[in-house]
N, C-alpha and C positions, 0 to 999 in steps of 0.2 A: 357254364366258368368263368372267369375273367380270368386272364392271362395278360393282362396291362400290368405294366412295371409302377410300383410306389416310387415317391420324390426319393429318397435315398438310393431305389434300385438307379434310376434313371439319370441320375446325380454322375452314379460308376460308370455307366455305359458313355455317356458322356464325357466325364476323365479321359474314357480307355481311345476314342473317337477323337479327340481333341491330339489327343499323342500321337496318336497315327499321324490325322492331319500336318502334324506338325513336321512331323520327323520322316514320313515315309513316299518314296513315291519313284519308281521301279529303278533309277540309276542307284538312288540311293542304297533303297535295298541291295542290290547288287554287291552294293560299298561295305556293307553290314558283312555277306554271307564272306565273302574274301577275308572277313577280319578270320585271323587263328583259332578263334575260338566259334567263329560262325557267327554273331549277332555284336553288336553294339556296347561297349562295358559302359559306355558316357547314356546310354540308353535307360543300360537297365538301374544304372544310377540315377534317374530318374523317375523309373518306376518303382524304386524302393523311398524316393523319398515321399512318393503321393499316397506308401502303405500301401498298394497291390501287392507287396510280393509278403505283406500279413494276413493276403485277404481270408485262409481258408482255417487260419489259429484261433485258438477260442481267447477270448478277451481276456481270459488270467493268464493265460502265455503273450501278451501283449498283442494280440493281433487283433484281426477286425469281428471276427465271428462270422463270416460271410456263409450262409448257406447252401444249396442249390441251386437258387435262383439267381443268386449275386455273382455265382461260378459260372454258369450257362452264357450272363448276361457281360461277363469280361472275355470269356472265352470267346463268344459270338465276335463281340467286336474286337478281337483282337485278330480274328479269322476275316472279317470281314474288311480289315485292312491289309493280309496276308503276314504279319507279324513273326517277325524271325527269333523274338525274344524267347530261352529256352522256359517259360512262362509252368507249362506243361511237366519236363521232369524233373525240375527243380524244386518248385513248390510244390505243385499239386500230389507229386508222386512222392519225392524223396524227402522234401519236407518236412509233408503229411507223414508220412511212416516212423521222421523222429517224433513229432509230437504225438500222437498215438501208441508209438512202442515204444518210446524211450525211457530211457532211467529220469526223475526229474533231475538229478545232476546234469544228464546231457541236456536235455528240454533249454534248461538255464543255460546253459556254454554254450547250447547253437545256435538256438532258436530267432536272439537279439541279432545276431550275426546274419542267421539268412536274411529275416526282412531286412533289416541294414545294407543289404544285395553284396559284404564283406564278406560271405563265406555260397561258395554253390557244390550242393550232393546233385549226387546220382544213383540211380540205383542198377543194380547190376544182376539180374535175373536171368536173361534166355542165355541157353546153349545148345551146343548144336547137336543134343541128343531129345531136344525133344523141339516140335513145332510150336511155334509162338509162343506159347508157356508151359515150360515142362512139368510132368505131375511132380515128382519130386529133384531136387537138383541133384548131379554127382558131385557139386563139387561138395569137398568133405570135411568139416569143423573138427578138429583134435583136440582135445580139452575139455570140459566141463567148467563152462561159464565162469572158469580161475582165467588159468592162461591160456587163452585158444591160439589157436595157426590152423589158418585155413592153407587150402589143396586143391587146386580145382583150374577150369577155365569157362570164361561165359564171353557173351558174343554179342555186336549191335547194343552194348552199354552208351544209350544215346546222352550225352554229356559227360562221359569219361573222358574227354582230349582237353577240358577245364575243368573237370570236379579236385573241388578239396579235398571230398570225400568222399567214399561209396558205399553203401549199403548193397551187402551180398546175400545173397539167399545161399544156407548149405545145408545139410544132413551133418549131425553129430554123432557119437558114436552108439547113441540110442537104436537111431535110423530118425527120428522127429527132426522135421524141415523148423531152420531158425533162420532169424535176422542179424548179421552181424554189421558193425560198422570199422570199416581197417581206412586209414590215412590215404590217398593215393599216392603219395610217396615212401609209401614203408618199404620196408625191406619185403622182396622176394616179389615185387608187382611186377610186372612187364605189360608192356601197355604199346597197341598198333591201333594207331587213328586214319582214321580215314570219312570220306565225306559220300550222306546218303543223298537221293534222289531231287532232296534238294536244299543240298547243301549243308543240311546242319552235320555238325561234327557227333562222329561215333565211335568205339573203339571196343576193340578184341582184347579183354584182358586176364594175364594165366596168373592164379597165384601161386607160390610156393613156400611153403613155411612161414607164411604172411599172419603175423600176427592183430587179430581183431577185437572187437569188444561185443559182446552179445547184447541186443534188443531183447529185454525180460517178455515187451507184450508185441514184439513184431510179426510173430505169426500168426497173433490172433487178430491182427487188425488189418492183415493184407490185403483180402479178397474184397476189406470195404474201399479202401485205397484206391484199388484197382479200378472199383466200378467212380468211383469217382475222378480215374482216369477218365474212364471210359465216356458217362457223360460229360466231360470236359471235350472229349475228342469230336464225339457229335454237336456240341454246337458251335466247336471251331469250326467243322466240315459245313454247318448250316451258315459259318459267315463267307465262308469261303465261295459256297455254291451261289450265295447272295450277289456277291463281287461279280462274278463269273457270270451270274444270269444277267445284272445289270449291265455291264461293261458291253456284252452280246446283243443288248438291246439296243444300247446306244450305238453302235455298230452299226449294226445291218439298216438304222434309219437313215445314215451316212454312205455306206459303201453302196455306190451305183454300178449296174450293169446290165445293160438293154436299155440305157436311157433313163432308168427310174431307181429309186435307192431296192434294195435286193428283201428290204422288209416287206414292201408291196405283193410278193409273191404270197401265193397261198402254203405254198409247202414251208415255208420260211417260219410264217406265222404258227402252222401248226406245231412245228417243232418247238417253238418257242412257248408255244400253252401246254405242250406237251412238259416242258421246263420246268414251267408255273406250277404246274399242280407238281411234278416230282418235289420242288422246293415246299411249296407247304404241304404235303405228306411228312414230310421230315422235319418241319418245325411241331406238327401235331405229336409226332413222337417224343423228340423229343421234352417238348413240355408235358406229357402223360409220366417218360421217366424219371423229370425231376419232383414230379408233384408226389410219387411213392416216398416212404419213409424210409430212411438213409438204414442200409445193415439188417433190414428184411430181404426176406425169399420174394417178396412180392415185386422189391426195387432191382433188386438181382436180376430177374428173370425180366424187367423190365428194360433197364438198362441195354442189356444182351440184346433184347429183341431189336430196340431201337438202333442199336448200333451195327445190325445185321440191315436193314432196311438202309439209311442213312448211307453208309459205306458204300455201299452199290446205289443209290441214285446217286451219290456224289459224284461218282466215277463217271455217270452217265451224263450230267451237269458240264462234266469239265471235258470229255469227249466231244459233247455236244456245240461246247463255245470254242474248241478250237479249230472244229471243220468249219463251223458257222464264219470265225474269223480268216480261215482260209491261211496261208504258209507264213501269214506273219504271226497265227496263233501257238505257232512253236517254236520262236525268236522268245530271247529275254527282255527285248524291249521292252513289251509292254507286261502289264502286271498281269495276264491271263495263262500265259506261259508259266509264270512263275509260280502263280497260285494250283495251275493244272499240278506241276509236280508237288507242290507240300498236299495236294488234293491226295495223290498218288502215296506217299508215305503214312500220311493219316487211314487211310482208307482200309490197311493193311498193319496198321499198329496195334497189339494187342488181339491179332486174330483180323482176320481178311471177312467179307462179308458171306463168303459160304461156311468158312469155320464158324460164325456167332451165329448162323443158322441151325447148323447142327446143334450147335451148345443148343440154344433156343427152345427148340424141338426135343431134346431130353430132356431141357427143363420141365416143358412143357409136361411131357409124359407123366413125370414125377410130381407132377403138384397136385 
């Protein structure tokens, strides 16, 4: 099989890598995180100007029409640069739900604004009653398709602190789960903001009689969009693993102990060899998952399996990178320490390795 990128995909990768090279170093990255929204609005505008914010949208909706190959190419490059822009929660999750689940009028209104960087949506789905992904939301939608009001609470809404609008999962009066659009400044919305381990902004949000707008196809596309997000998580983790492995390899060639670089010690070489194997196995699983037909049971199973394996391997490489760097590896003055924190978040997003592995086993038995 040919896993080489075509010319357009290489140009896309080079575009992201140039953006990272021009705008990132450990100090500037920490400055971006210190912003109230957890990233640089100016950098977000630059990504909009390049067209990357329209990557997953269909051409009919003003997008690029990028598929799985383009998605993982961009996500891996962002991960390799340890970028902080909320490409995953805003574009690949919330905006994709609007494109696939919203009405024609909603798409015409919002997608151009999102592509231009002028609107940032966020998904509000997690609840205290469910671990990782609740089977059925406890949030309630009162009123069928017309004057809808929401009551409930969502936790760990990534991007909730800066979102212009929220996409909220809720059960209606018939017990059916649906997706609803809510203005972030609407009445009845109470938000508590905080920072996650990697510095990203998240929120716990309470809805009390909050007006909402129903997305007609939101429930139907929900799982497929989450699979797209999982695939991007896998790709970003592979990028982070590459960054940490390369940085560690360079470090052991220069760090002196007992009169020689520690990279000459056989035990260190063995650990690096093991890390290289984990990285290449992860990349193989990423490509396998991306090669499946989107929306199929085979694709869902392959993506869950890839995420279970890559999440565990990413944590292993991150811990090895920090340990081989020594005490400095735990500090924020090196990108390795910052990449480690980002890895911890992504490895548990939408399910950690153990949760995904159990899910994968269930899917395999049912196949």
